[in-house]
C-alpha positions as a Markdown table, in Angstrom:
| # | Residue | x | y | z |
|---|---|---|---|---|
| 1 | Unk | -18.6 | -11.4 | 54.9 |
| 2 | Unk | -20.9 | -14.1 | 53.3 |
| 3 | Unk | -19.5 | -17.6 | 52.4 |
| 4 | Unk | -18.7 | -17.2 | 48.6 |
| 5 | Unk | -18.5 | -20.2 | 46.1 |
| 6 | Unk | -15.7 | -21.3 | 45.0 |
| 7 | Unk | -16.2 | -19.9 | 41.4 |
| 8 | Unk | -17.0 | -16.4 | 43.1 |
| 9 | Unk | -13.3 | -16.4 | 45.1 |
| 10 | Unk | -11.9 | -17.0 | 41.6 |
| 11 | Unk | -13.4 | -14.2 | 40.1 |
| 12 | Unk | -13.0 | -11.8 | 43.0 |
| 13 | Unk | -9.7 | -12.8 | 44.0 |
| 14 | Unk | -8.2 | -12.8 | 40.0 |
| 15 | Unk | -10.1 | -9.7 | 39.2 |
| 16 | Unk | -8.2 | -7.5 | 42.0 |
| 17 | Unk | -4.7 | -6.1 | 42.0 |
| 18 | Unk | -2.1 | -8.6 | 42.7 |
| 19 | Unk | -1.1 | -6.6 | 45.9 |
| 20 | Unk | -4.7 | -7.4 | 47.6 |
| 21 | Unk | -4.1 | -11.2 | 46.5 |
| 22 | Unk | -3.2 | -13.0 | 49.7 |
| 23 | Unk | -5.0 | -10.5 | 52.1 |
| 24 | Unk | -8.3 | -10.9 | 50.1 |
| 25 | Unk | -7.6 | -14.7 | 50.2 |
| 26 | Unk | -7.3 | -14.9 | 53.6 |
| 27 | Unk | -10.6 | -13.2 | 54.1 |
| 28 | Unk | -12.7 | -15.4 | 51.9 |
| 29 | Unk | -10.6 | -18.6 | 53.5 |
| 30 | Unk | -11.9 | -16.9 | 57.0 |
| 31 | Unk | -15.6 | -16.8 | 55.1 |
| 32 | Unk | -15.1 | -20.4 | 54.0 |
| 33 | Unk | -14.2 | -21.9 | 57.7 |
| 34 | Unk | -16.8 | -19.3 | 59.2 |
| 35 | Unk | -19.4 | -21.0 | 56.7 |
| 36 | Unk | -18.6 | -24.3 | 58.4 |
| 37 | Unk | -17.4 | -25.5 | 54.7 |
| 38 | Unk | -13.5 | -26.4 | 55.6 |
| 39 | Unk | -13.2 | -27.7 | 51.9 |
| 40 | Unk | -13.6 | -24.7 | 50.1 |
| 41 | Unk | -11.8 | -22.9 | 53.1 |
| 42 | Unk | -8.9 | -25.0 | 52.0 |
| 43 | Unk | -9.7 | -25.3 | 48.0 |
| 44 | Unk | -9.6 | -21.2 | 48.5 |
| 45 | Unk | -6.1 | -21.6 | 50.3 |
| 46 | Unk | -4.4 | -23.2 | 47.3 |
| 47 | Unk | -5.5 | -20.6 | 44.8 |
| 48 | Unk | -1.8 | -19.2 | 43.0 |
| 49 | Unk | -1.1 | -15.7 | 43.3 |
| 50 | Unk | -1.3 | -14.7 | 39.4 |
| 51 | Unk | 2.0 | -13.7 | 37.1 |
| 52 | Unk | 2.0 | -10.3 | 35.9 |
| 53 | Unk | 1.0 | -11.0 | 32.4 |
| 54 | Unk | -1.8 | -13.0 | 33.3 |
| 55 | Unk | -3.1 | -10.2 | 35.9 |
| 56 | Unk | -3.5 | -8.0 | 32.8 |
| 57 | Unk | -5.0 | -10.6 | 30.8 |
| 58 | Unk | -7.6 | -11.7 | 33.6 |
| 59 | Unk | -8.4 | -7.6 | 34.0 |
| 60 | Unk | -8.9 | -7.8 | 30.3 |
| 61 | Unk | -11.2 | -10.5 | 31.0 |
| 62 | Unk | -13.4 | -9.1 | 34.0 |
| 63 | Unk | -14.0 | -6.2 | 31.6 |
| 64 | Unk | -15.4 | -7.9 | 28.6 |
| 65 | Unk | -12.6 | -6.8 | 26.2 |
| 66 | Unk | -11.6 | -10.2 | 25.2 |
| 67 | Unk | -14.6 | -11.5 | 23.2 |
| 68 | Unk | -13.0 | -10.8 | 19.6 |
| 69 | Unk | -10.8 | -13.8 | 20.3 |
| 70 | Unk | -13.1 | -16.7 | 20.0 |
| 71 | Unk | -14.2 | -15.1 | 16.8 |
| 72 | Unk | -11.0 | -14.9 | 15.3 |
| 73 | Unk | -10.0 | -17.8 | 16.4 |
| 74 | Unk | -12.8 | -19.8 | 14.9 |
| 75 | Unk | -12.3 | -18.2 | 11.7 |
| 76 | Unk | -9.1 | -19.0 | 11.8 |
| 77 | Unk | -9.8 | -22.6 | 12.4 |
| 78 | Unk | -12.3 | -22.7 | 9.5 |
| 79 | Unk | -9.6 | -21.4 | 6.9 |
| 80 | Unk | -6.5 | -23.4 | 8.2 |
| 81 | Unk | -9.1 | -27.0 | 8.2 |
| 82 | Unk | -10.4 | -25.9 | 4.5 |
| 83 | Unk | -6.9 | -25.0 | 3.4 |
| 84 | Unk | -8.0 | -21.4 | 2.1 |
| 85 | Unk | -5.0 | -19.9 | 1.5 |
| 86 | Unk | -6.5 | -16.5 | 1.0 |
| 87 | Unk | -8.4 | -16.3 | 3.8 |
| 88 | Unk | -5.2 | -17.6 | 6.0 |
| 89 | Unk | -3.8 | -14.8 | 5.0 |
| 90 | Unk | -6.3 | -12.2 | 5.3 |
| 91 | Unk | -7.1 | -13.7 | 9.0 |
| 92 | Unk | -3.3 | -13.6 | 9.0 |
| 93 | Unk | -3.4 | -9.7 | 9.0 |
| 94 | Unk | -6.0 | -9.4 | 11.6 |
| 95 | Unk | -4.4 | -11.6 | 13.8 |
| 96 | Unk | -1.7 | -9.7 | 14.2 |
| 97 | Unk | -3.5 | -6.2 | 14.6 |
| 98 | Unk | -6.1 | -8.0 | 17.6 |
| 99 | Unk | -3.1 | -9.6 | 19.2 |
| 100 | Unk | -1.2 | -5.9 | 19.0 |
| 101 | Unk | -4.7 | -4.3 | 20.2 |
| 102 | Unk | -5.0 | -6.2 | 23.0 |
| 103 | Unk | -1.6 | -6.2 | 24.2 |
| 104 | Unk | -1.7 | -2.2 | 24.3 |
| 105 | Unk | -5.5 | -2.6 | 26.3 |
| 106 | Unk | -4.1 | -4.8 | 28.8 |
| 107 | Unk | -1.0 | -2.3 | 29.6 |
| 108 | Unk | -3.1 | 0.6 | 29.0 |
| 109 | Unk | -3.5 | 1.3 | 32.9 |
| 110 | Unk | -0.1 | 0.5 | 34.4 |
| 111 | Unk | 3.0 | 2.6 | 34.4 |
| 112 | Unk | 5.0 | 0.1 | 32.8 |
| 113 | Unk | 5.1 | -3.2 | 31.1 |
| 114 | Unk | 8.6 | -4.8 | 30.7 |
| 115 | Unk | 9.4 | -6.4 | 27.2 |
| 116 | Unk | 9.3 | -9.9 | 28.8 |
| 117 | Unk | 5.7 | -9.3 | 29.9 |
| 118 | Unk | 4.5 | -7.9 | 26.5 |
| 119 | Unk | 5.7 | -10.9 | 24.7 |
| 120 | Unk | 4.1 | -13.5 | 27.5 |
| 121 | Unk | 0.8 | -11.6 | 26.7 |
| 122 | Unk | 1.5 | -11.6 | 22.9 |
| 123 | Unk | 2.3 | -15.6 | 23.5 |
| 124 | Unk | -0.8 | -16.3 | 25.7 |
| 125 | Unk | -3.1 | -14.1 | 22.6 |
| 126 | Unk | -1.6 | -16.3 | 20.1 |
| 127 | Unk | -2.4 | -19.4 | 22.3 |
| 128 | Unk | -6.2 | -18.7 | 22.4 |
| 129 | Unk | -6.3 | -18.4 | 18.9 |
| 130 | Unk | -4.8 | -21.7 | 18.2 |
| 131 | Unk | -6.3 | -23.8 | 20.3 |
| 132 | Unk | -10.4 | -22.9 | 21.4 |
| 133 | Unk | -9.8 | -24.8 | 24.8 |
| 134 | Unk | -6.9 | -22.3 | 25.6 |
| 135 | Unk | -9.1 | -19.8 | 24.3 |
| 136 | Unk | -11.9 | -20.7 | 26.8 |
| 137 | Unk | -9.0 | -20.5 | 29.8 |
| 138 | Unk | -7.9 | -16.9 | 28.6 |
| 139 | Unk | -11.6 | -15.7 | 29.0 |
| 140 | Unk | -12.2 | -17.2 | 32.3 |
| 141 | Unk | -10.1 | -14.8 | 34.0 |
| 142 | Unk | -8.5 | -17.0 | 36.1 |
| 143 | Unk | -5.5 | -17.6 | 34.4 |
| 144 | Unk | -2.3 | -18.0 | 36.9 |
| 145 | Unk | 0.4 | -17.8 | 34.3 |
| 146 | Unk | 1.2 | -17.5 | 30.5 |
| 147 | Unk | 0.2 | -19.8 | 27.6 |
| 148 | Unk | 2.0 | -20.8 | 25.0 |
| 149 | Unk | 1.5 | -22.4 | 21.8 |
| 150 | Unk | 4.5 | -24.7 | 20.1 |
| 151 | Unk | 2.6 | -24.4 | 16.4 |
| 152 | Unk | 0.8 | -27.7 | 16.4 |
| 153 | Unk | -1.3 | -29.9 | 19.4 |
| 154 | Unk | -2.6 | -28.9 | 21.7 |
| 155 | Unk | -1.8 | -25.8 | 24.1 |
| 156 | Unk | -0.6 | -27.1 | 27.7 |
| 157 | Unk | -2.8 | -25.7 | 30.5 |
| 158 | Unk | -1.5 | -28.0 | 33.2 |
| 159 | Unk | -1.1 | -25.5 | 36.3 |
| 160 | Unk | -2.3 | -22.2 | 34.0 |
| 161 | Unk | -5.3 | -22.0 | 35.7 |
| 162 | Unk | -6.6 | -21.1 | 39.0 |
| 163 | Unk | -9.0 | -24.4 | 39.1 |
| 164 | Unk | -10.3 | -26.7 | 36.7 |
| 165 | Unk | -12.4 | -24.9 | 33.5 |
| 166 | Unk | -15.0 | -27.2 | 34.2 |
| 167 | Unk | -15.6 | -25.6 | 37.7 |
| 168 | Unk | -15.4 | -22.1 | 36.3 |
| 169 | Unk | -18.0 | -22.9 | 33.9 |
| 170 | Unk | -20.3 | -25.0 | 35.5 |
| 171 | Unk | -19.5 | -27.7 | 34.2 |
| 172 | Unk | -20.2 | -31.7 | 35.0 |
| 173 | Unk | -21.0 | -32.2 | 38.4 |
| 174 | Unk | -23.5 | -33.6 | 40.9 |
| 175 | Unk | -26.8 | -32.2 | 38.4 |
| 176 | Unk | -24.9 | -33.1 | 35.1 |
| 177 | Unk | -26.7 | -35.6 | 32.9 |
| 178 | Unk | -25.8 | -38.7 | 32.7 |
| 179 | Unk | -26.8 | -42.1 | 30.5 |
| 180 | Unk | -28.3 | -41.2 | 27.4 |
| 181 | Unk | -28.3 | -37.4 | 27.9 |
| 182 | Unk | -24.3 | -37.7 | 28.1 |
| 183 | Unk | -21.6 | -38.4 | 25.2 |
| 184 | Unk | -20.0 | -41.8 | 25.7 |
| 185 | Unk | -16.2 | -42.4 | 26.0 |
| 186 | Unk | -15.8 | -43.7 | 22.4 |
| 187 | Unk | -17.7 | -40.7 | 21.1 |
| 188 | Unk | -15.1 | -38.3 | 23.1 |
| 189 | Unk | -12.6 | -40.0 | 22.2 |
| 190 | Unk | -13.4 | -40.0 | 18.3 |
| 191 | Unk | -14.2 | -36.3 | 18.7 |
| 192 | Unk | -10.8 | -35.8 | 20.3 |
| 193 | Unk | -9.0 | -38.1 | 17.8 |
| 194 | Unk | -11.2 | -35.9 | 14.6 |
| 195 | Unk | -10.2 | -32.4 | 16.4 |
| 196 | Unk | -6.3 | -33.6 | 17.0 |
| 197 | Unk | -6.2 | -34.6 | 12.9 |
| 198 | Unk | -8.0 | -31.1 | 12.2 |
| 199 | Unk | -5.8 | -29.0 | 14.0 |
| 200 | Unk | -2.3 | -31.3 | 13.0 |
| 201 | Unk | -4.0 | -30.6 | 9.3 |
| 202 | Unk | -4.5 | -27.0 | 10.4 |
| 203 | Unk | -0.5 | -26.2 | 11.5 |
| 204 | Unk | 0.8 | -28.1 | 8.9 |
| 205 | Unk | -1.2 | -26.1 | 6.3 |
| 206 | Unk | -0.1 | -22.4 | 8.0 |
| 207 | Unk | 3.7 | -24.0 | 8.0 |
| 208 | Unk | 2.8 | -24.5 | 4.7 |
| 209 | Unk | 1.6 | -21.0 | 4.1 |
| 210 | Unk | 4.4 | -19.4 | 6.1 |
| 211 | Unk | 6.8 | -20.9 | 4.0 |
| 212 | Unk | 4.7 | -20.1 | 0.5 |
| 213 | Unk | 5.1 | -16.5 | 1.9 |
| 214 | Unk | 8.8 | -16.5 | 2.9 |
| 215 | Unk | 9.3 | -17.7 | -0.6 |
| 216 | Unk | 7.3 | -15.2 | -2.1 |
| 217 | Unk | 9.1 | -12.5 | -0.4 |
| 218 | Unk | 12.2 | -14.2 | -1.2 |
| 219 | Unk | 11.4 | -13.9 | -4.7 |
| 220 | Unk | 10.1 | -10.4 | -4.3 |
| 221 | Unk | 13.8 | -9.0 | -3.2 |
| 222 | Unk | 15.5 | -11.7 | -5.2 |
| 223 | Unk | 13.9 | -9.9 | -8.5 |
| 224 | Unk | 14.2 | -6.4 | -6.8 |
| 225 | Unk | 18.0 | -6.4 | -6.5 |
| 226 | Unk | 18.0 | -7.8 | -10.1 |
| 227 | Unk | 15.9 | -4.7 | -11.3 |
| 228 | Unk | 18.1 | -2.7 | -9.1 |
| 229 | Unk | 21.5 | -4.5 | -11.0 |
| 230 | Unk | 20.0 | -4.1 | -14.4 |
| 231 | Unk | 19.2 | -0.3 | -13.9 |
| 232 | Unk | 23.2 | -0.2 | -13.2 |
| 233 | Unk | 24.4 | -2.4 | -15.7 |
| 234 | Unk | 22.2 | 0.3 | -17.9 |
| 235 | Unk | 23.9 | 3.1 | -16.4 |
| 236 | Unk | 27.0 | 1.7 | -17.1 |
| 237 | Unk | 26.4 | 0.7 | -20.8 |
| 238 | Unk | 25.4 | 3.9 | -21.3 |
| 239 | Unk | 28.3 | 5.5 | -19.7 |
| 240 | Unk | 30.5 | 3.4 | -22.1 |
| 241 | Unk | 28.9 | 4.5 | -24.7 |
| 242 | Unk | 29.4 | 8.3 | -23.6 |
| 243 | Unk | 32.7 | 7.5 | -23.3 |
| 244 | Unk | 33.4 | 5.9 | -26.5 |
| 245 | Unk | 32.1 | 8.9 | -28.0 |
| 246 | Unk | 33.9 | 10.9 | -26.1 |
| 247 | Unk | 36.8 | 9.2 | -27.3 |
| 248 | Unk | 36.4 | 9.1 | -31.0 |
| 249 | Unk | 35.7 | 12.7 | -31.0 |
| 250 | Unk | 39.3 | 13.0 | -29.0 |
| 251 | Unk | 40.6 | 11.2 | -31.9 |
| 252 | Unk | 39.5 | 13.1 | -34.3 |
| 253 | Unk | 40.4 | 16.1 | -33.1 |
| 254 | Unk | 44.1 | 14.8 | -32.5 |
| 255 | Unk | 43.9 | 14.0 | -36.3 |
| 256 | Unk | 42.9 | 17.6 | -37.2 |
| 257 | Unk | 45.1 | 18.7 | -35.3 |
| 258 | Unk | 48.2 | 16.4 | -36.5 |
| 259 | Unk | 47.0 | 17.5 | -40.3 |
| 260 | Unk | 47.0 | 21.4 | -39.0 |
| 261 | Unk | 50.8 | 20.7 | -37.6 |
| 262 | Unk | 52.2 | 18.9 | -41.1 |
| 263 | Unk | 50.5 | 21.5 | -43.3 |
| 264 | Unk | 52.1 | 24.3 | -41.1 |
| 265 | Unk | 55.5 | 22.3 | -41.6 |
| 266 | Unk | 55.2 | 22.3 | -44.7 |
| 267 | Unk | 54.2 | 26.0 | -45.4 |
| 268 | Unk | 57.2 | 26.9 | -43.3 |
| 269 | Unk | 59.7 | 24.7 | -45.3 |
| 270 | Unk | 58.6 | 26.3 | -48.3 |
| 271 | Unk | 58.8 | 29.6 | -47.3 |
| 272 | Unk | 62.6 | 28.8 | -46.0 |
| 273 | Unk | 63.4 | 27.2 | -49.3 |
| 274 | Unk | 61.5 | 29.1 | -51.9 |
| 275 | Unk | 63.5 | 27.2 | -54.5 |
| 276 | Unk | 61.9 | 24.1 | -53.3 |
| 277 | Unk | 58.1 | 24.9 | -54.5 |
């Protein structure tokens, strides 16, 4: 086996079945040692076996099935930064559909996936849509653990990846530009602060939108309850009117019957004593 690079080793290990992880890792370590690269061997040896959820997501990444995450994530963040409630509502529906679809695809080749793993899949896709750095981590195919998003701020990627994202994506290294070609620390700091402010504003907007939707749902439910109560009230009033009409008819019948009884008694009395007539 030829000596691998670290990104190649990561790609091979994390796209393969978990059952083969240790054996494949040991083979790659041996290849690195044979190539007299002890540092690489040490790095490969330190790679951790992915969790069940992370493995399923890495497999999706290897098959190229995660491209929609970045596109939808960008549109969601743009709508949130612009406080576009209509777009956020529409994209929110797309978000749920995509998370459901990706979760289903991730589980498709497995005989059984526990509900806990499915929830971890959903949480990871949610995090990837909320934070661009988390999205890149998910697309890297080198997840070790599932991700989660608290609803604001950045997603915690510490210990979530097999190796730093910059190494996987050809980040800054010996050949990376410096001087005028590299962003200054101040520029990067300002950019990070601006990004954090935008994410915070977007998170607040998302929470307000969610609160508005819950309020609208509550109003609709209350209106439906009022409508049902009004319908029952109308039915009750109609029943009262019918009952009153029935009572009036019964009272009229009673008066008529009483008059007839009185007349019959008078007639009977006259027959008994004709002189009274």
